[in-house]
C-alpha positions in Angstrom: 5.7 -4.1 1.2 2.3 -5.9 0.4 3.4 -7.1 -3.1 0.1 -8.4 -4.0 -1.5 -4.9 -3.7 1.8 -2.7 -4.3 1.7 -1.1 -1.0 4.8 -0.6 1.1 5.6 1.9 3.8 9.3 3.3 4.2 11.4 5.4 6.5 11.1 9.0 5.8 14.8 9.9 7.1 14.0 13.9 6.6 10.7 13.7 8.8 11.5 11.0 10.9 8.4 8.6 10.6 7.2 5.6 8.8 5.5 6.8 5.7 3.2 5.6 3.0 4.8 7.2 -0.3 3.6 4.9 -3.3 5.2 7.0 -5.9 8.8 7.0 -4.2 8.4 3.2 -3.4 7.5 2.4 -7.1 10.7 4.6 -8.1 13.0 3.0 -5.7 11.4 -0.9 -6.4 11.3 -0.6 -10.2 15.0 1.2 -10.6 17.4 -1.5 -12.0 20.1 0.0 -10.1 18.3 -0.9 -6.6 17.9 -4.6 -7.5 20.4 -5.8 -5.0 19.1 -3.5 -2.2 16.2 -5.3 -0.8 14.9 -8.8 -0.3 11.8 -10.5 1.2 12.2 -11.3 4.9 10.2 -12.2 7.6 8.4 -9.8 10.5 11.2 -10.6 13.0 14.0 -9.5 10.8 12.2 -6.6 9.4 11.6 -5.3 12.7 15.4 -5.6 13.5 16.4 -3.8 10.3 13.8 -1.2 10.6 14.9 -0.4 14.0 18.7 0.1 12.9 17.7 2.0 9.9 15.4 4.4 11.9 17.4 5.0 14.8 15.3 2.9 17.0 11.6 3.6 16.0 9.8 0.6 15.4 7.7 -0.6 12.6 4.0 0.0 13.1 2.0 -2.9 14.2 0.0 -4.8 11.6 -3.0 -2.6 12.4 -1.2 0.5 11.8 0.3 -0.4 8.4 -3.1 -1.3 7.2 -4.4 2.1 8.5 -1.5 3.8 6.6 -2.6 2.0 3.5 -6.3 2.7 3.9 -8.0 5.2 1.2 -8.0 8.6 2.4 -5.1 8.1 4.8 -2.4 11.1 4.3 0.9 10.1 3.2 2.4 13.4 4.4 1.4 13.0 8.1 3.1 11.0 10.8 2.2 7.6 11.1 1.5 5.2 14.1 4.6 3.3 15.3 4.9 0.2 17.1 6.4 -0.1 20.7 9.7 1.9 20.9 
């Protein structure tokens, strides 16, 4: 999550890929019931947790994440992932 820009990716368990879905992220992050369900971590920790949550699919690398945030990128299409 890029807090400053308000961008974040998440694991879409239904489609099996990393997704940029700002509306869903805002609903999750701004929901008082979820305040204890997220925390700031370093990249290494995020990678370990992401692989556990996704069933082994790595987080996209930094370039892949930036590409997902770029204007015109499709939130509904599969996104590039890092090494698997």
